[in-house]
ROLUMDO-248344 format. One line per field, with one value per residue: residue in one letter; x, y, z of N, C-alpha, C in turn; residue number from 0. Coordinates in nm, 3 decimals. Each point is the difference from the previous one (the first is absolute). Layout:
REM residues N
residuo <- [A,...]
nxx <- [X,...]
nyy <- [Y,...]
nzz <- [Z,...]
caxx <- [X,...]
cayy <- [Y,...]
cazz <- [Z,...]
cxx <- [X,...]
cyy <- [Y,...]
czz <- [Z,...]
num <- [NUM,...]
END
This chain:
REM residues 157
residuo <- [X,X,X,X,X,X,X,X,X,X,X,X,X,X,X,X,X,X,X,X,X,X,X,X,X,X,X,X,X,X,X,X,X,X,X,X,X,X,X,X,X,X,X,X,X,X,X,X,X,X,X,X,X,X,X,X,X,X,X,X,X,X,X,X,X,X,X,X,X,X,X,X,X,X,X,X,X,X,X,X,X,X,X,X,X,X,X,X,X,X,X,X,X,X,X,X,X,X,X,X,X,X,X,X,X,X,X,X,X,X,X,X,X,X,X,X,X,X,X,X,X,X,X,X,X,X,X,X,X,X,X,X,X,X,X,X,X,X,X,X,X,X,X,X,X,X,X,X,X,X,X,X,X,X,X,X,X]
nxx <- [0.124,-0.081,0.066,-0.069,0.125,0.044,-0.150,-0.049,0.121,-0.049,-0.181,0.070,0.040,-0.080,-0.083,0.080,0.026,-0.115,0.025,0.153,-0.110,-0.089,-0.074,0.040,0.063,-0.077,0.065,-0.123,0.044,0.077,-0.137,0.095,-0.124,-0.070,0.163,-0.026,-0.019,-0.023,-0.038,-0.016,-0.073,-0.010,-0.075,-0.030,-0.101,0.092,-0.085,-0.054,0.115,-0.003,0.135,-0.086,0.115,-0.009,0.095,-0.037,0.129,-0.020,0.033,0.005,-0.131,-0.072,0.014,-0.050,-0.122,-0.051,-0.174,0.013,-0.148,0.005,-0.142,-0.018,0.131,-0.043,0.099,0.061,-0.052,-0.114,-0.055,0.144,-0.013,0.101,-0.075,0.080,-0.018,0.159,-0.052,0.104,-0.099,-0.004,-0.100,0.055,0.155,-0.014,0.098,0.108,0.025,0.106,0.080,-0.038,-0.135,0.013,-0.058,0.040,0.071,0.061,0.116,-0.053,-0.022,0.109,0.005,0.166,-0.050,0.020,0.015,-0.087,0.090,0.001,0.124,0.053,-0.092,0.143,-0.042,-0.151,0.009,0.055,0.077,0.066,0.044,-0.131,0.115,-0.053,-0.008,0.099,0.095,0.019,0.021,0.088,0.038,-0.008,0.061,0.059,-0.045,0.034,0.087,-0.030,0.008,0.045,0.057,-0.052,0.031,-0.082,0.000,0.055,-0.096,-0.005,-0.070]
nyy <- [-0.115,0.120,0.073,0.033,0.021,-0.116,-0.018,0.076,-0.037,-0.132,0.055,0.029,-0.073,-0.141,0.041,0.027,-0.094,-0.007,0.128,-0.042,-0.050,0.062,-0.113,0.034,-0.120,0.013,0.010,-0.085,0.019,-0.071,-0.123,0.017,0.036,0.045,0.058,0.131,0.028,0.109,0.001,0.126,-0.087,0.112,-0.054,-0.051,-0.022,-0.013,-0.101,-0.058,-0.079,-0.102,-0.011,-0.074,0.082,-0.130,0.072,0.000,-0.070,0.153,-0.071,-0.053,0.078,-0.023,0.118,0.020,0.035,0.082,0.030,0.123,0.012,0.135,-0.087,-0.145,0.044,-0.079,-0.120,0.003,0.122,-0.076,0.082,-0.084,-0.078,0.033,-0.009,-0.102,-0.025,0.022,0.014,0.109,0.068,-0.056,0.004,-0.138,0.064,0.087,-0.094,0.062,-0.032,-0.030,-0.072,0.125,-0.049,0.031,0.102,-0.021,-0.006,-0.145,0.023,0.078,0.072,-0.109,0.145,-0.023,-0.084,-0.023,0.106,-0.126,-0.001,0.095,-0.044,0.034,0.055,0.019,-0.120,0.050,-0.124,0.104,0.022,-0.026,0.176,-0.021,0.050,0.125,0.082,0.037,-0.092,-0.062,0.089,0.025,-0.107,0.092,0.112,-0.074,-0.097,0.099,-0.031,-0.144,-0.061,-0.076,0.108,-0.040,0.037,0.023,-0.141,0.105,0.039,0.163,-0.078]
nzz <- [0.033,-0.053,0.060,0.084,0.064,-0.097,0.077,0.127,0.021,-0.080,0.115,0.097,-0.032,0.007,0.142,0.029,-0.053,0.030,0.122,0.033,-0.073,0.137,0.047,0.113,0.001,0.075,0.012,0.010,0.153,-0.075,0.011,0.032,0.101,-0.097,0.019,0.022,-0.144,-0.046,-0.111,-0.051,-0.099,-0.154,-0.001,-0.078,0.140,0.041,-0.043,0.088,-0.026,0.103,0.003,0.079,0.040,0.034,0.080,0.118,0.097,-0.030,-0.067,0.132,0.028,-0.098,-0.069,0.077,-0.149,0.042,0.023,0.034,0.090,-0.067,0.007,0.012,-0.026,-0.076,0.091,-0.141,0.002,-0.058,0.073,0.081,-0.085,-0.081,-0.113,-0.089,-0.136,0.089,0.075,0.038,-0.056,0.095,-0.066,0.008,0.027,-0.097,-0.118,-0.036,-0.111,0.096,-0.027,-0.025,-0.033,0.045,-0.008,-0.132,0.102,0.000,0.115,-0.090,-0.081,-0.042,-0.030,0.067,-0.021,-0.126,0.047,0.076,0.072,0.092,0.054,-0.049,0.051,0.000,0.048,0.062,-0.096,-0.034,0.123,-0.091,-0.048,0.025,0.039,-0.003,0.079,-0.019,-0.055,0.141,0.111,-0.101,0.036,0.082,0.008,-0.036,0.047,0.068,-0.074,0.004,-0.129,0.101,0.054,0.101,0.050,0.110,0.107,0.096,-0.066,0.027,0.070]
caxx <- [-0.135,0.061,-0.044,-0.040,0.074,0.022,-0.134,0.017,0.113,0.019,-0.047,0.006,0.100,-0.052,-0.078,0.145,0.020,-0.139,-0.032,0.088,-0.039,-0.048,-0.151,-0.096,-0.120,0.046,0.053,0.026,0.164,0.045,-0.043,0.087,-0.065,-0.102,0.019,-0.113,0.006,-0.114,0.038,-0.125,0.019,-0.112,-0.022,-0.009,-0.137,0.075,-0.038,0.123,0.004,0.117,0.027,0.030,0.110,0.063,0.160,0.026,0.069,0.037,-0.005,-0.008,-0.073,-0.021,-0.091,-0.166,-0.019,-0.133,-0.060,-0.120,-0.076,0.040,-0.131,-0.015,0.142,-0.006,0.060,-0.045,-0.150,-0.023,0.014,0.103,0.107,-0.004,-0.045,0.006,-0.070,0.130,-0.003,0.101,-0.125,-0.073,-0.152,-0.068,0.066,-0.005,0.145,0.101,0.006,0.136,0.134,0.105,-0.142,0.068,-0.142,0.004,0.058,-0.106,-0.062,-0.078,-0.185,-0.008,-0.013,0.046,-0.002,0.112,0.117,0.040,0.023,0.092,0.111,0.076,-0.096,0.091,0.043,-0.114,-0.046,-0.099,0.068,0.076,0.065,-0.108,0.053,0.004,-0.105,0.021,-0.081,-0.183,-0.074,-0.004,-0.097,-0.100,0.016,0.010,-0.116,-0.128,0.009,0.044,-0.110,-0.082,-0.036,-0.153,-0.074,0.007,-0.075,-0.201,-0.028,-0.059,-0.160]
cayy <- [0.131,0.140,0.108,0.118,0.091,-0.008,0.015,0.123,0.069,-0.013,0.038,0.146,0.028,-0.008,0.118,0.103,-0.098,-0.021,0.085,0.061,-0.046,0.113,0.009,0.116,-0.112,0.064,-0.096,-0.008,-0.014,-0.135,0.003,-0.131,-0.124,-0.085,-0.013,0.059,0.069,0.034,0.068,0.060,0.010,0.046,-0.065,0.069,0.153,0.060,-0.067,0.000,-0.172,-0.014,-0.164,-0.083,-0.114,-0.105,-0.083,-0.122,-0.091,0.001,-0.080,-0.182,-0.018,0.146,0.130,-0.019,0.125,0.032,0.163,0.066,0.063,0.121,0.077,-0.112,-0.087,-0.129,-0.040,-0.117,-0.037,0.039,0.129,0.035,-0.116,0.031,-0.093,-0.039,-0.145,-0.146,-0.082,0.003,0.046,-0.127,0.007,-0.131,-0.055,0.149,0.033,0.010,-0.117,0.034,-0.015,0.098,0.039,-0.073,-0.024,-0.122,-0.096,-0.109,0.102,0.107,-0.035,-0.106,-0.036,-0.065,-0.128,-0.045,0.087,0.004,0.054,0.138,-0.045,-0.029,0.095,0.094,-0.152,-0.055,0.004,0.130,0.109,0.091,0.117,0.001,-0.016,0.113,0.092,0.075,-0.106,-0.018,0.152,0.007,-0.111,0.004,0.072,-0.037,-0.067,0.117,0.097,-0.092,-0.037,-0.091,0.112,-0.001,0.084,-0.073,-0.139,0.025,0.141,0.021,0.039]
cazz <- [-0.030,-0.030,0.119,-0.010,0.004,-0.123,-0.095,-0.009,-0.098,-0.117,-0.063,-0.019,-0.125,-0.108,-0.049,-0.042,-0.095,-0.060,-0.029,-0.136,-0.135,-0.065,-0.064,0.075,0.084,0.143,0.172,0.167,0.068,0.017,0.168,0.062,0.079,-0.104,-0.135,-0.108,-0.073,-0.068,-0.082,-0.100,-0.166,-0.064,-0.124,-0.090,0.003,0.115,0.112,0.105,0.023,0.124,-0.041,0.125,0.036,0.096,-0.021,0.104,-0.111,-0.111,-0.114,0.001,-0.054,-0.068,0.087,0.013,-0.035,0.014,-0.059,0.116,-0.099,0.067,0.064,0.134,0.051,0.001,-0.100,-0.052,-0.047,-0.131,-0.024,0.046,-0.112,-0.165,-0.121,-0.143,-0.079,-0.050,0.128,0.086,0.172,0.013,0.040,0.121,0.119,0.063,0.064,-0.138,-0.032,-0.013,0.077,0.080,0.127,0.125,0.040,-0.091,0.044,0.093,0.122,-0.031,-0.063,-0.053,-0.110,-0.082,0.079,-0.091,-0.017,0.118,0.099,-0.060,0.033,-0.126,-0.074,-0.132,-0.109,-0.081,-0.142,-0.048,0.076,-0.064,0.108,0.078,0.125,0.074,0.006,-0.168,-0.145,0.026,-0.024,-0.166,-0.032,0.034,-0.080,-0.146,-0.039,0.044,-0.109,-0.143,-0.077,0.085,0.117,-0.009,0.078,0.116,0.001,0.008,0.052,0.170,-0.007]
cxx <- [0.137,-0.039,-0.083,0.018,0.086,-0.062,0.022,0.094,0.036,-0.122,0.033,0.135,-0.051,-0.100,0.086,0.003,-0.126,0.010,0.078,-0.042,-0.112,-0.145,-0.105,-0.079,0.038,-0.011,0.009,0.106,-0.093,-0.021,0.090,-0.062,-0.082,0.078,-0.092,0.050,-0.111,0.075,-0.098,0.033,-0.099,-0.029,-0.025,-0.106,0.029,-0.063,0.118,-0.021,0.090,0.008,0.086,0.153,0.017,0.120,0.050,0.088,0.071,0.161,0.003,-0.130,-0.104,-0.108,-0.181,-0.017,-0.139,-0.014,-0.070,-0.048,0.024,-0.090,-0.049,0.097,-0.037,0.080,-0.040,-0.138,0.032,-0.013,0.096,0.083,-0.051,0.001,0.057,0.007,0.076,-0.093,0.111,-0.041,-0.082,-0.158,-0.027,0.050,0.034,0.142,0.081,0.028,0.149,0.063,0.067,-0.124,-0.011,-0.210,-0.059,0.027,-0.098,-0.058,-0.071,-0.085,0.044,0.009,0.059,0.075,0.161,0.131,0.006,0.050,0.086,0.135,0.023,-0.079,0.079,0.062,-0.122,-0.020,-0.066,0.027,0.089,0.048,-0.056,0.041,0.042,-0.108,-0.037,-0.102,-0.167,-0.065,-0.038,-0.107,-0.149,-0.085,-0.022,-0.156,-0.138,0.029,-0.012,-0.174,-0.093,-0.091,-0.170,-0.031,0.041,-0.090,-0.160,0.014,-0.067,-0.135,-0.045]
cyy <- [0.103,0.052,0.111,0.132,-0.013,0.017,0.131,0.091,-0.028,0.045,0.155,0.018,0.009,0.146,0.131,-0.027,0.071,0.175,0.069,-0.082,0.135,-0.051,0.086,-0.088,0.064,-0.160,0.065,-0.019,-0.171,-0.001,-0.115,-0.095,-0.036,-0.058,0.003,0.116,0.076,0.042,0.064,0.052,0.015,-0.091,0.091,0.108,0.050,-0.041,-0.021,-0.121,0.058,-0.126,-0.028,-0.103,-0.034,-0.041,-0.097,-0.073,-0.001,0.039,-0.136,0.003,0.104,0.068,-0.068,0.102,-0.016,0.106,0.043,0.111,0.119,0.087,-0.048,-0.028,-0.149,-0.044,-0.189,-0.024,0.071,0.179,0.058,-0.020,0.050,-0.131,0.028,-0.099,-0.076,-0.047,0.038,0.037,-0.121,-0.012,-0.044,0.026,0.153,0.055,0.012,-0.184,0.017,-0.089,0.106,0.015,-0.125,-0.104,-0.091,-0.147,-0.122,0.081,0.059,0.005,-0.128,0.015,-0.079,-0.110,-0.043,0.067,-0.006,0.093,0.175,-0.040,-0.018,0.105,0.063,-0.097,-0.026,0.044,0.156,0.073,0.079,0.076,0.033,-0.012,0.064,0.112,0.085,-0.051,-0.043,0.122,-0.005,-0.071,0.005,0.143,0.026,-0.024,0.076,0.108,-0.045,0.027,-0.107,0.033,0.009,0.084,-0.083,-0.106,0.038,0.148,-0.011,0.057,0.150]
czz <- [0.000,0.121,-0.080,-0.059,-0.126,-0.120,-0.059,-0.054,-0.119,-0.088,-0.028,-0.085,-0.147,-0.065,-0.061,-0.143,-0.094,-0.044,-0.082,-0.115,-0.008,-0.078,0.084,0.113,0.177,0.102,0.173,0.052,0.054,0.171,0.096,0.077,-0.088,-0.144,-0.131,-0.086,-0.073,-0.144,-0.080,-0.092,-0.046,-0.144,-0.194,-0.077,0.154,0.156,0.121,0.101,0.112,0.033,0.190,-0.039,0.151,-0.020,0.052,-0.104,-0.112,-0.044,-0.014,-0.067,-0.085,0.062,0.019,-0.080,-0.038,-0.055,0.104,-0.084,0.033,0.018,0.126,0.029,0.060,-0.132,-0.041,-0.073,-0.174,-0.039,-0.031,-0.094,-0.121,-0.067,-0.097,-0.011,-0.017,0.165,0.068,0.114,-0.011,0.057,0.051,0.105,0.070,0.015,-0.102,-0.011,-0.056,0.097,0.124,0.095,0.137,-0.004,-0.115,0.015,0.090,0.110,0.013,-0.091,-0.077,-0.166,-0.127,0.158,0.005,0.102,0.158,0.128,-0.098,-0.004,-0.187,-0.110,-0.132,-0.090,-0.089,-0.121,-0.059,0.077,-0.120,0.092,0.099,0.175,0.074,-0.001,-0.130,-0.095,0.056,-0.044,-0.162,-0.022,0.024,-0.054,-0.177,0.006,0.050,-0.129,-0.152,-0.052,0.053,0.120,-0.031,0.143,0.155,-0.032,0.004,0.031,0.126,-0.029,0.011]
num <- [0,1,2,3,4,5,6,7,8,9,10,11,12,13,14,15,16,17,18,19,20,21,22,23,24,25,26,27,28,29,30,31,32,33,34,35,36,37,38,39,40,41,42,43,44,45,46,47,48,49,50,51,52,53,54,55,56,57,58,59,60,61,62,63,64,65,66,67,68,69,70,71,72,73,74,75,76,77,78,79,80,81,82,83,84,85,86,87,88,89,90,91,92,93,94,95,96,97,98,99,100,101,102,103,104,105,106,107,108,109,110,111,112,113,114,115,116,117,118,119,120,121,122,123,124,125,126,127,128,129,130,131,132,133,134,135,136,137,138,139,140,141,142,143,144,145,146,147,148,149,150,151,152,153,154,155,156]
END
């Protein structure tokens, strides 16, 4: 297990790299006690998305990535999640369908029971270069701006 202090220092250094890139994302201060972080980004229609990140035991485990509804504050609900036609944002399990997202693993939503436990996530087929915060956030941001993006999974009432 990676200590909370190491996870915190790792995520702080990766946040600095993200800020240097200049995408205009807003970062909350990482919370050491809960090992969480919020990242605000906008879609191509200027709608706000809040990416909720739990970074405990990072990098032994992948980040637990979810979305927080900017109006209600609820985490992991359809009104918080973007939707695109390639199923990257999975509608059945309400998660990101990628090995960098801990929520997609067997012990969480079970979307990919074949992935088993989170240890070794960086060697799961399909991980590619998405092994740190910047490319992970870029993969989300790109999908909020491409032709497959269709807005929120569920519109607010």
